[in-house]
Backbone as CSV, one residue per row, in Angstrom:
resi,resn,N_x,N_y,N_z,CA_x,CA_y,CA_z,C_x,C_y,C_z
1,MET,75.727,-15.663,-24.226,74.930,-17.070,-24.631,74.442,-16.907,-26.320
2,GLY,74.842,-18.178,-27.016,74.416,-17.993,-28.482,72.948,-18.229,-28.743
3,ALA,72.351,-17.944,-29.744,70.802,-18.260,-30.168,70.589,-19.503,-29.908
4,GLY,71.365,-20.546,-30.108,70.868,-21.916,-30.081,70.734,-22.318,-28.538
5,ARG,71.538,-21.800,-27.687,71.436,-22.117,-26.207,70.398,-21.410,-25.532
6,TYR,69.924,-19.961,-26.415,68.918,-19.132,-25.916,67.745,-20.064,-26.056
7,TYR,67.515,-20.741,-27.145,66.195,-21.304,-27.681,65.769,-22.493,-26.911
8,GLN,67.128,-23.219,-26.824,67.172,-24.694,-26.023,66.611,-24.208,-24.334
9,ASN,66.949,-23.089,-23.843,66.684,-22.731,-22.452,65.098,-22.208,-22.604
10,GLU,64.573,-21.494,-23.650,63.417,-21.153,-23.738,62.243,-22.512,-23.988
11,ALA,62.885,-23.482,-24.761,61.921,-24.535,-25.071,61.835,-25.506,-23.629
12,LEU,63.296,-25.368,-22.862,63.162,-26.026,-21.643,62.283,-25.636,-20.467
13,GLY,62.435,-24.355,-20.468,61.290,-23.634,-19.629,59.851,-23.826,-19.790
14,ALA,59.745,-23.543,-21.223,58.317,-23.944,-21.777,57.635,-25.563,-21.409
15,LEU,58.752,-26.190,-21.760,58.395,-27.719,-21.116,58.149,-27.847,-19.708
16,TYR,59.185,-27.315,-19.005,58.913,-27.278,-17.426,57.426,-26.741,-17.128
17,SER,57.068,-25.521,-17.625,55.888,-24.963,-16.942,54.706,-25.771,-17.735
18,ASN,54.551,-26.286,-18.952,53.412,-26.679,-19.619,53.410,-28.132,-18.722
19,HIS,54.632,-29.252,-18.356,54.272,-30.407,-18.240,54.669,-30.825,-17.082
20,HIS,55.293,-29.931,-15.978,55.765,-30.545,-14.810,54.758,-31.007,-13.886
21,GLY,53.588,-30.345,-13.950,52.449,-30.633,-13.099,51.860,-32.004,-13.749
22,TRP,51.690,-32.205,-14.782,51.162,-33.173,-15.516,52.167,-34.640,-15.024
23,LEU,53.514,-34.096,-15.245,54.399,-35.189,-14.825,54.457,-35.883,-13.458
24,GLN,54.553,-34.581,-12.496,54.277,-35.192,-11.268,53.157,-35.815,-10.960
25,GLY,52.114,-35.633,-11.291,50.846,-36.341,-11.309,51.035,-37.777,-11.779
26,TRP,51.427,-38.014,-12.897,51.888,-39.144,-13.778,52.766,-40.113,-12.851
27,LEU,53.618,-39.530,-12.383,54.668,-40.121,-11.348,54.058,-40.551,-10.091
28,ARG,53.618,-39.603,-9.394,52.346,-39.834,-8.224,51.781,-41.033,-8.329
29,ASN,51.008,-41.297,-9.369,50.316,-42.767,-9.682,51.215,-43.900,-9.822
30,LYS,52.074,-43.643,-10.364,53.006,-44.530,-10.685,53.664,-45.200,-9.406
31,LEU,54.301,-44.082,-8.657,55.018,-44.391,-7.447,54.160,-44.531,-5.923
32,GLY,53.201,-43.815,-6.151,52.279,-44.072,-4.890,52.629,-43.399,-3.899
33,CYS,53.569,-41.916,-4.121,54.243,-41.132,-3.148,54.144,-39.902,-3.691
34,SER,53.748,-38.872,-3.363,53.832,-37.497,-3.400,55.373,-37.164,-3.396
35,GLN,55.982,-37.271,-2.514,57.550,-36.836,-2.418,58.365,-37.365,-3.320
36,ARG,58.378,-38.752,-3.468,59.123,-39.625,-4.505,58.739,-38.821,-5.799
37,ALA,57.458,-38.555,-6.033,57.057,-38.207,-7.401,57.643,-36.779,-7.658
38,ALA,57.602,-36.065,-6.736,58.211,-34.578,-6.839,59.941,-35.025,-7.166
39,ASP,60.427,-35.571,-6.351,61.979,-35.813,-6.530,61.996,-36.320,-7.901
40,MET,61.295,-37.507,-8.427,61.480,-37.976,-9.550,61.214,-36.914,-10.790
41,ALA,60.305,-36.126,-10.531,59.970,-35.127,-11.734,61.079,-34.169,-11.768
42,GLN,61.814,-33.694,-10.726,62.925,-32.918,-10.839,64.174,-33.638,-11.430
43,ASP,64.308,-34.760,-11.020,65.511,-35.483,-11.630,65.193,-35.960,-13.346
44,THR,63.794,-35.914,-13.498,63.421,-36.026,-15.071,63.872,-34.911,-15.681
45,PHE,63.885,-33.814,-15.292,64.033,-32.578,-16.021,65.367,-32.041,-15.799
46,LEU,65.963,-32.471,-14.875,67.288,-32.365,-14.670,68.038,-33.252,-15.871
47,ARG,67.543,-34.375,-15.946,67.930,-35.476,-17.069,67.917,-34.740,-18.514
48,VAL,66.723,-34.328,-18.623,66.225,-33.501,-20.049,67.244,-32.360,-20.089
49,LEU,67.600,-31.522,-19.121,68.597,-30.412,-19.210,70.039,-30.858,-19.623
50,THR,70.395,-31.994,-19.089,71.821,-32.532,-19.621,71.792,-33.134,-20.734
51,SER,70.608,-33.671,-21.555,70.495,-34.411,-22.560,70.971,-33.612,-23.567
52,ARG,71.107,-34.086,-24.995,71.499,-33.415,-25.902,70.431,-33.299,-27.192
53,ILE,68.996,-33.499,-26.744,67.905,-33.583,-27.657,67.525,-32.100,-27.905
54,ASP,67.286,-31.640,-28.928,66.761,-30.375,-29.525,65.488,-30.169,-29.281
55,LEU,65.079,-29.646,-27.824,63.889,-29.658,-27.359,62.848,-28.597,-28.056
56,TYR,63.543,-27.793,-28.933,62.482,-26.862,-29.870,61.894,-27.697,-30.896
57,THR,62.429,-29.034,-31.156,61.960,-29.698,-32.358,60.975,-30.777,-31.650
58,LEU,60.967,-30.863,-30.396,60.073,-32.006,-29.748,58.752,-31.913,-29.889
59,ARG,58.211,-33.108,-30.685,56.877,-33.122,-31.240,55.783,-33.781,-30.113
60,GLU,56.221,-34.683,-29.313,55.546,-35.437,-28.265,56.292,-35.373,-26.868
61,PRO,56.438,-33.985,-26.349,56.602,-34.113,-25.027,56.338,-34.660,-23.851
62,ARG,55.148,-35.161,-23.969,54.696,-35.980,-22.690,55.330,-37.490,-22.938
63,ALA,55.063,-37.760,-24.130,55.845,-39.298,-24.248,57.439,-39.483,-24.106
64,TYR,58.173,-38.249,-24.402,59.670,-38.029,-23.988,59.848,-37.976,-22.567
65,LEU,58.801,-37.360,-22.081,58.992,-37.148,-20.552,58.690,-38.488,-19.739
66,THR,57.515,-39.118,-20.060,57.523,-40.559,-19.696,58.618,-41.579,-19.990
67,THR,59.157,-41.380,-21.096,60.491,-42.117,-21.239,61.228,-42.040,-20.448
68,VAL,61.993,-40.798,-20.260,62.895,-40.248,-19.294,62.603,-40.627,-17.836
69,ALA,61.194,-40.457,-17.363,61.053,-40.923,-16.133,61.097,-42.173,-15.683
70,GLY,60.557,-42.944,-16.734,60.328,-44.303,-16.663,61.891,-45.073,-16.599
71,ARG,62.830,-44.314,-17.350,63.913,-45.062,-17.202,64.472,-44.790,-15.714
72,LEU,64.270,-43.318,-15.312,64.697,-43.084,-13.950,64.118,-44.179,-12.847
73,ILE,62.743,-44.412,-12.994,62.016,-45.455,-11.894,62.786,-46.685,-12.045
74,ILE,63.152,-47.210,-13.263,63.731,-48.534,-13.460,65.096,-48.211,-12.600
75,ASP,66.148,-47.052,-12.808,67.113,-47.115,-12.496,67.069,-46.922,-10.778
76,ASP,65.933,-46.293,-10.225,65.719,-46.339,-8.790,65.219,-47.475,-8.536
77,ALA,64.667,-48.127,-9.013,64.198,-49.615,-8.617,65.486,-50.516,-8.415
78,ARG,66.195,-50.478,-9.395,67.334,-51.340,-9.343,68.412,-50.786,-8.286
79,ARG,68.521,-49.614,-7.657,69.572,-48.966,-6.879,68.534,-49.633,-5.313
80,ARG,67.502,-49.493,-5.319,66.763,-50.048,-3.947,67.233,-51.608,-3.876
81,LYS,67.070,-52.081,-5.039,67.225,-53.749,-4.955,68.447,-53.900,-4.428
82,VAL,69.734,-53.381,-4.943,70.947,-53.420,-4.880,71.320,-53.084,-3.046
83,GLU,70.596,-51.891,-2.994,70.782,-51.441,-1.496,70.178,-52.678,-0.538
84,ARG,68.988,-53.298,-0.812,68.495,-54.178,0.260,69.450,-55.450,0.143
85,ILE,69.884,-55.950,-0.871,70.653,-57.086,-1.146,71.929,-56.644,-0.447
86,TYR,72.411,-55.632,-0.532,73.705,-55.169,0.450,73.603,-55.093,1.679
87,LEU,72.302,-54.912,2.049,72.290,-54.739,3.479,71.835,-56.299,4.242
88,GLU,71.253,-56.981,3.524,70.933,-58.293,3.852,72.341,-58.917,4.039
89,THR,73.101,-58.592,2.979,74.348,-59.462,2.951,75.413,-58.875,4.205
90,TRP,75.387,-57.653,4.236,75.971,-56.984,5.512,75.768,-57.863,6.791
91,GLY,74.331,-57.833,6.966,73.709,-58.412,7.924,74.067,-59.911,8.263
92,ALA,74.245,-60.524,7.234,74.478,-62.146,7.343,75.912,-62.311,7.484
93,LEU,76.832,-61.243,6.931,78.526,-61.545,7.236,78.732,-61.052,8.743
94,HIS,78.008,-60.081,9.236,78.508,-59.382,10.206,77.761,-59.630,11.493
95,GLY,76.459,-60.155,11.220,75.735,-60.573,12.397,74.485,-59.182,12.806
96,GLU,73.431,-59.797,13.432,72.495,-58.599,13.553,72.987,-57.580,14.563
97,THR,73.857,-57.900,15.389,74.245,-56.938,16.129,75.272,-55.887,15.727
98,ALA,76.392,-56.199,14.615,77.067,-55.424,14.146,76.446,-54.020,13.684
99,VAL,77.355,-53.062,13.864,77.054,-51.772,13.380,76.825,-51.571,11.983
100,ALA,75.752,-50.953,11.451,75.414,-51.162,9.979,76.272,-49.733,9.673
101,PRO,76.616,-50.300,8.280,77.662,-49.248,7.541,76.853,-47.669,7.596
102,SER,77.930,-46.581,7.432,77.357,-45.268,7.507,76.509,-45.052,6.450
103,SER,75.745,-43.913,6.537,74.919,-43.799,5.018,75.814,-43.557,3.703
104,GLU,76.913,-42.718,4.292,77.707,-42.217,3.013,78.581,-43.529,2.530
105,THR,78.832,-44.551,3.406,79.451,-45.871,2.827,78.524,-46.432,1.862
106,LEU,77.054,-46.539,2.754,76.195,-47.353,2.107,75.837,-46.600,0.416
107,VAL,75.920,-45.297,0.446,75.357,-44.920,-0.892,76.785,-45.059,-1.760
108,GLU,77.937,-45.036,-1.284,79.073,-45.266,-2.314,78.981,-46.863,-2.801
109,VAL,78.760,-47.601,-1.729,78.755,-48.978,-2.196,77.764,-49.467,-3.033
110,VAL,76.367,-48.741,-2.787,75.070,-49.068,-3.639,75.431,-48.488,-4.948
111,GLU,75.960,-47.000,-5.224,76.210,-46.765,-6.472,77.174,-47.583,-7.106
112,LEU,78.343,-48.016,-6.633,79.323,-48.922,-7.318,78.592,-50.049,-7.690
113,LEU,77.775,-51.081,-6.828,77.131,-52.023,-7.263,76.183,-51.849,-8.367
114,ALA,75.239,-50.913,-8.253,74.503,-50.488,-9.264,75.013,-50.339,-10.595
115,GLU,76.276,-49.526,-10.769,76.639,-49.391,-11.798,77.254,-50.812,-12.557
116,VAL,77.773,-51.792,-11.481,78.405,-52.903,-12.031,77.341,-53.630,-12.386
117,ALA,75.838,-53.657,-11.818,74.853,-54.312,-12.307,74.485,-53.784,-13.678
118,ARG,74.267,-52.434,-13.822,74.090,-52.074,-14.976,74.937,-52.241,-16.219
119,LEU,76.183,-52.539,-16.246,77.473,-52.598,-16.817,76.993,-53.969,-17.368
120,LEU,76.829,-54.964,-16.452,76.540,-56.310,-16.850,75.546,-56.756,-17.255
121,GLU,74.040,-56.205,-17.256,72.831,-56.356,-17.385,72.485,-56.667,-18.956
122,ASP,73.347,-56.746,-19.904,73.425,-57.066,-21.205,73.981,-58.393,-21.588
123,LEU,74.663,-58.883,-20.539,75.343,-60.183,-20.771,74.428,-61.343,-20.425
124,PRO,74.778,-62.449,-21.235,74.135,-63.613,-21.044,74.216,-64.312,-19.653
125,ASP,73.633,-64.903,-19.265,73.570,-65.449,-17.830,75.008,-66.163,-17.275
126,LYS,75.438,-67.088,-18.005,76.799,-67.555,-17.273,77.924,-66.657,-17.413
127,PRO,78.221,-65.964,-18.525,79.418,-64.897,-18.429,79.011,-63.938,-17.075
128,ARG,77.782,-63.345,-17.081,77.731,-62.457,-15.876,77.813,-63.357,-14.627
129,ARG,77.263,-64.197,-14.174,77.739,-64.903,-13.137,79.026,-65.288,-12.636
130,ALA,79.723,-65.804,-13.981,81.246,-66.438,-13.785,81.986,-65.005,-13.295
131,PHE,81.823,-63.929,-13.904,82.282,-62.436,-13.561,82.144,-62.399,-12.002
132,LEU,80.730,-62.328,-11.593,80.593,-62.126,-10.229,81.093,-62.865,-9.241
133,MET,80.977,-63.993,-9.616,81.495,-65.248,-8.772,82.885,-64.822,-8.547
134,SER,83.711,-64.843,-9.604,85.137,-64.510,-9.617,85.595,-62.901,-8.920
135,ARG,84.931,-62.187,-9.272,85.542,-60.920,-8.780,84.678,-60.492,-7.350
136,LEU,83.547,-60.905,-7.422,82.829,-60.258,-6.062,82.999,-61.438,-4.865
137,ASP,82.894,-62.799,-5.284,82.931,-63.891,-4.351,84.092,-64.293,-4.199
138,GLY,85.387,-63.865,-5.074,86.639,-64.047,-5.099,86.462,-65.915,-5.034
139,ARG,85.945,-66.438,-5.787,85.587,-67.769,-6.136,86.855,-68.176,-7.107
140,SER,87.544,-69.504,-6.945,88.477,-69.981,-8.107,87.600,-70.481,-9.285
141,TYR,88.457,-70.253,-10.698,87.624,-70.792,-11.618,87.126,-72.091,-11.627
142,ALA,87.904,-72.848,-10.820,87.542,-74.403,-10.589,86.262,-74.484,-10.147
143,GLU,85.965,-73.506,-9.203,84.688,-73.673,-8.446,83.429,-73.124,-9.224
144,ILE,83.886,-72.346,-9.707,82.822,-71.533,-10.827,82.654,-72.588,-11.958
145,ALA,83.436,-73.287,-12.563,83.437,-74.256,-13.436,82.390,-75.126,-13.052
146,ALA,82.638,-75.699,-11.840,81.893,-76.637,-11.156,80.750,-76.299,-11.053
147,GLU,80.306,-75.027,-10.435,78.873,-74.674,-10.100,78.291,-74.435,-11.450
148,LEU,78.622,-73.917,-12.669,78.137,-73.563,-13.786,77.901,-74.851,-14.591
149,GLY,78.940,-75.784,-14.507,78.660,-77.096,-15.185,79.368,-76.944,-16.549
150,VAL,80.638,-76.236,-16.472,81.376,-75.883,-17.777,82.852,-76.066,-17.582
151,SER,83.653,-76.254,-18.286,85.295,-76.056,-18.107,85.965,-74.967,-17.558
152,VAL,86.925,-74.843,-16.871,87.649,-74.037,-16.404,88.223,-73.084,-17.440
153,SER,88.695,-73.755,-18.710,88.756,-72.710,-19.927,87.679,-71.857,-20.174
154,MET,86.270,-72.341,-20.501,85.248,-71.589,-20.597,85.119,-70.548,-19.414
155,VAL,85.140,-70.768,-18.253,84.975,-69.860,-16.995,86.096,-68.839,-17.808
156,LYS,87.136,-68.915,-17.857,88.399,-67.846,-18.319,87.691,-67.105,-19.557
157,LYS,86.894,-67.821,-20.445,86.264,-66.765,-21.593,85.282,-65.994,-21.248
158,TYR,84.479,-66.773,-20.183,83.234,-65.850,-19.969,83.585,-64.516,-18.986
159,VAL,84.739,-64.760,-18.206,85.256,-63.805,-17.261,85.805,-62.426,-18.363
160,ALA,86.418,-62.904,-19.140,87.086,-62.238,-20.236,86.136,-61.504,-21.001
161,ARG,84.921,-62.066,-21.564,83.820,-61.521,-22.346,83.420,-60.368,-21.357
162,ALA,83.081,-60.690,-20.104,82.312,-59.773,-19.169,83.541,-58.337,-18.944
163,LEU,84.377,-58.776,-18.845,85.493,-57.638,-19.027,85.540,-56.692,-20.268
164,LEU,85.502,-57.588,-21.238,85.375,-56.737,-22.705,84.175,-56.035,-22.775
165,HIS,83.076,-56.728,-22.213,81.894,-56.077,-22.607,81.829,-54.517,-21.602
166,CYS,82.234,-54.734,-20.167,82.222,-53.397,-19.561,83.207,-52.704,-20.216
167,LEU,84.416,-52.806,-20.581,85.079,-51.865,-21.275,84.345,-51.310,-22.653
168,ASP,83.563,-52.131,-23.360,82.846,-51.636,-24.485,81.894,-50.584,-23.974
169,VAL,81.021,-51.005,-22.911,79.854,-50.089,-22.601,80.509,-48.727,-22.204
170,LEU,81.903,-48.744,-21.260,82.436,-47.517,-21.050,82.992,-46.544,-21.884
171,GLU,83.439,-47.193,-22.993,84.322,-46.468,-24.002,82.841,-46.147,-24.956
172,ASP,81.740,-46.604,-25.094,80.922,-46.097,-25.739,79.991,-44.934,-24.933
173,GLY,80.574,-44.499,-23.986,79.945,-43.277,-23.009,78.910,-43.583,-22.454
174,GLU,78.314,-44.592,-22.242,76.988,-45.203,-21.414,77.638,-45.467,-20.062
175,GLY,79.033,-45.471,-19.675,79.269,-45.463,-18.354,79.287,-44.404,-17.506
176,PRO,79.934,-44.557,-16.039,79.835,-43.662,-15.133,80.431,-42.247,-15.763
177,GLU,79.731,-41.114,-15.417,80.033,-39.846,-15.809,81.291,-39.115,-14.987
């Protein structure tokens, strides 16, 4: 192990031992659940472990940890929302008596939908809606144009813009790992 990696591991150990309890308490206050807080604290330190920040030079560790944890809370809320919407849609399409998707299928679909939502979150409303109506709902460009109150050629531009945006995000290394 190189000296730099050694110091990074030492800094991570110190960060964990000095701030884990505080972070878990902060998360418990935010989330209202000690089990979710414990999981989220572990996820926060896992994110810190895989980050490229030099922990040895970190000046405001609690501010950094709350930023990382806050982003994880937002990601979790987004994932839960996508899961709820997916299950509501599943029930509407298949009826209340249909067998719900397996846990594995649910996790895969929700992760995929959450990633798509994340990729599209920075787009303006109309390009995002046009893309989702086209790709997820299978609607024609003419139907989308009528709903959005724009021309078919504008819908084509919106969908192309959304696809290019997703490509840009993925190429910038912010996409799925």
